[in-house]
Phi, psi and omega in degrees: 000127180279169188296323182288327177287323177297320176302315178300319185292322177299311179296328177291311177303312181301324180294312181289331177291335186259356186285168179284355180275353176295131180289141185262145176269118179248148178271147174287124188297142174292121176305150182264151174290122182281150181306120175076003183297337178284349190262093179293332174230040179061223180281357180287333189288166179225155175272090184227145171224182177095180186296341180255015186302337181264001194251007179264156183269167179303145175291125179107007177292145175279178183298319176293329178289325179296312181299314185297315174310314186289315178296321179296318179302315183300310185289331175298325185269347184293135177271119184270147176244168182295164182301141186242349181086350176278111184292346184267348182285139181244010176236030183242164176115017175304137169084208015289327168250151183197178175238341183212160181254353179204161176298322183282358171297323178266335184231065181302128181058032176068022186249210191261143178282180182248158172290163183301136166243121182310134179078000178243153169296142188286148177245062185108005182249141176205169181233120168280146181231149168197170168238161185302144184117174179235149177283184182296344179256008178088003178272184178303145182267119182292164184275130174304132180088347187229325185087207186262353183213134178279115176259116190270356179236161179203159174286166179308132176089357181240144181269129169306149181288320184185173174242156178233142173232158185225143165231166182237139170256129179277137181239113180267144181205178180206154178275163180304332180280000178097354179285132185273150168216167176220136176250154177247121177260119180279144177239117183260146179233127175264127179224179187048039179297136182256347189228034183112152183295150182243020175296130172086357178283165175279133188236129175229098172293151185216142172240142177301135177271162172297148194248015173293147174077005189295324179289326176293326179294313181300332182270003176284131177291154180297331175300327177285347170269315185289344178287346176266354185285137182214063197302329184253015177050053180295342180266358173074021182265005181081004179244127186226061186296148176216151180289149167266129181251114193232171178277134175258108187284354175274325185247355179059052177205168178281136182221164174288127174284135179234338184245159178089160186295343174244020184049044185257010176235130190279325189228161181288321180300320179290326181301316185280327180293319183296321176292319174308310186286315182278320187275326189233355177069042184242129183272150171228179176293340179280309179240101192260004180255144177287145175276077180233067183290146176299134026248034180280073192287327171302314175301322181291323186277354183297147180291150178268154172268021179124172178232107345287167179287326176253117184288166177296328180289325178289320182300313181297326181290309172306318178298314180298323185292311179295324181289333185252016171296138182278145173266120176303144169302155174287164180239163174049042185288334186264002175297142177309311186292322175300319190287316182286330172293327172300314181292322177294314169316323178280321184296320181272008170072021170304332180287355175297327174252317184275078189273163177220170173071042170269155181241129181278161178247240185274164180216133178273354188260314182201141177291339181297337183278354182274140172063045183246127170278120182247155177231072186280346186058049179202139171265353180061028181249165175274136179228138172295119182257004177090165183304324185293332183253002187289139170258353177069017185238112173296151176214096191058233184286335179302137176256187190288353175249357192260143176213148172295141177295124176285126178302136183265354181301132178085359180305322186282354177263350186301316180301325175290322188277316183243001167066035172197167176231028181284138184224177186078177202288338180240011177077015182294333183271131189269355181187172180305314175307311177297320177304316177297323185283346176276346185295141177208201177059237176296337179267002189296314183303314186295314179296317179296326184289319176301315180298329181283349180289164175286168178304318181295312181298319177301314176302319175299319174304310179302312182300321180291312182294330177287348180274351185280000000 
């Protein structure tokens, strides 16, 4: 090539490199923080972190409310004892069979329980039992000799029903980009059965959830939950949430279920009374019978701690306490990773179940709970979560693959409050990432979309969820 031709070529390249035809490199604009998005419970929330993050009352309680909150807190943490025969005692009547001695045994610091550890008393873990069929109220049919919940502890002179152990099967997998992961599948074994074999019965392990925001859920009108229902997937997005319709033992009628892993309890008062009865063996005016099915004669013959063992005054104070626990405001909402993760969370339609912007209505507990826009990241509906998470145990309308969408508010603070990050109904997921990877059924598309993301994008989604 001669010098003249080389010169022309260089000039031509220089011209084109400076021309307007060169594609410009543009940066992806940073998403903006939306007004009020950090306020999970509107103006009621507080900017709190640390080990006590779930233990504060709603902002705005008056002096009387603060006193009632404190008394309820004391009862929530109170350790109950077996019946003493002393009518003046207000802390006896435990059992005869039970899983825990206090509310805080399952919800330490108002937080989340732990999965089963072999050889240790459960800290928020229990097992539901049933056989095929429905009881007179349309709920699960209890197992003869055991009832609907396995009690692995008992007072002196009474035999505990059975023990539970767990082993884990490792499941190896990898993302499309080659990054590997490992899940743990729990396998439960019931042994030392005292009242007949439990082989073949329907078994559902459960871990207690954090108890923040319960009063706000109670103040949600049915319409705010039902507006998300799409039982026959009319919009074709693969998500078909539906309500659970359950028996209300307070009003003796069918009501919308709001609480529990299967949305099988309609009111906060019933949820608390059910826990007193099933978890601690304590009677209330809502559930007045001891859980002592025949042939548990020692249980049947045991003395009572009163009628009921938890007075209405005590029950109302615990109810007020649970209803007025504050939901901490979100953290790190302006972080770049959190903002990109928020938008990706929406784009892959996690928001299809983990919904926001519901508005509470009236409340019989506190006017502070009324007319509040909340961001629980839950629609409180039942969703088919696939075979891998199925327990095979129906519960009113809920079938064996369906679970209520778990609210995500406060999820990033569980490690601070409870010093662990175990998630899902039985605590099998060791962190948020594993919880996502266990999703199936209606969440299959969103899980697959999450897996297709780059490693950086997946971390952004995790950062966002941890900010809730």
